[in-house]
C-alpha positions, 0 to 999 in steps of 0.5 A: 511548505509544511508538508515538504518540511515535515516529510523531509524526503531529501534526507533519505537520498544519499549524495554519492555522485562521482564522475562527470555530468550533472550532480546527483544532488539535484535528485533531492530537489526532484524528490521534493518536486514529486511530493509537490506534484501529489499535493498540488494534483498535477496529472503529469510530470510535464504539467509539474515542470510547466508549473515550476517554470511558470510559478517561480515561488513553487520552484523556490519552495522545492529547492531550485534557485533559478528557473534554468536549473529545472531539469528536463522531463527525461531527467525527472523520469530517470530520477523517478525510476531510481527512487522506485528501485531504491524504494524511497517512499517506503524508507521515508514512510518507515522513518516517519512512523518511527519518529511520530508513532513508535512510542504511541499505543494505537487502538484500532488498525483497519485493513482493506484494499482498493483498486488501482487502474493500470496503463499496461497490458495484463499478463496472462497467468499460466495455469499449473496442471492440477493433480486430482486426488481420487475420491474415497479410500485409497487402494490397498498398498497405496498411500493417499497423496498429502494435502497441499498447504494453503497460502495462509497456512504457509504464511503463518510460518514465514517471515513477512518479507518472504510472504510478500515476495511470493505474491504476484505483482504483475498487471492483471484483471481483478473483480471485487464487490464494491461498497454498494454490493455491485460487482466491478472489474478493472485492469491493474493492481490492488493496494492493501493498506493498514490505517490507524484510528485517525487515518494515518497509513502504517503499512502499504502493499501492492499486488496484482489485481486478482490477489484476494485480500486475505492473501495479504492479511498475515504479512500486513499484521506482522509488518504493522506489529513490528512498527507500532503497538496496537490492540485491535485488527478490524477487517471485513468478511474477506479476511474471515479465516482461522489462520488470520485470527490466530496470527492476530492473537499470536501478536497480542491483538484482538481480531474484529472480523466480519463473518463470511456467509460462504455457502451456508448463508448463516453467520454468527452475529457480532457481539454489541461491543464488536459491532461498535469497534467494527464501525472504525473500519470506515477510516480505511475507506476514507483513506482510500478515497483521499488517496485516489481523489486528492493525491493522484491514486486514480491517475497512474501514468507509469507502468510496472508495479515498482513504479506504480507503488512509488507513485502511490507512496508519494500520495501516502506520504502527503496524506501522512503529513497532511493529517499530522499538520491537522492534528497539531493545528487542532 
């Protein structure tokens, strides 16, 4: 009940029903049911409906006055599709951040990604034809082909919405080294998140599993900077890039990024105070673990990046509310 009252997701659903049929006012109750599904760890919508009918106290908390008012599974599915199309999760999340954190100064923003397993076939990427540049000096009377700008270089001069729209979101195969140093692969997506010192998620982005972490860093810095004021950007070696550091400093932050060995095998060691602040990055790993183990992140039953993001956003909202309740209780 505390989580539902804190999120108030029903306030962000317009009541613009016109015509015949069932009124859209029940969409507000259905949205509350999806929050309850994430908190109570029901795996499928069918399990959620069964529990709502078997436990009248749950249905009353969500907003159904009678058991016969609980709609069918197909109605829940259509409502979920509308929520995903309208990006209801992101709208509600931004309003919560504006209400509780807009006047606060955040110390560290920890940035990382986590694998999200999909339930659909991977999309094979079409490889564009590469135009090879000849080595050495160009022939007399010919001009050298200009160097193509990297994605990070382009993103540093773009709006975050434009940068995010150019990132692929189709289901494909990703490969990543886990925390223990082993290579693991999966089919699906990748969720990128910005988390503050106590684990509150501030920005989330979903991409294809094959997208490198560094490709999302610059738009995340720009997006989070527009929401809250913070001091440090804490990232691992995957984000070690000159453009990412310059973008962080341009927005008034101090980048704390682990050095990438690349091919030389030598890295410049961190200063003692940087090492201490870098340890704060574990908070984003705990957020990823809670999202996948406690709030449905490892149990994605929908297809398409838009719907997968909506499913994950219900868990993100639940984590945000859960942490706020613990903070106020302490």
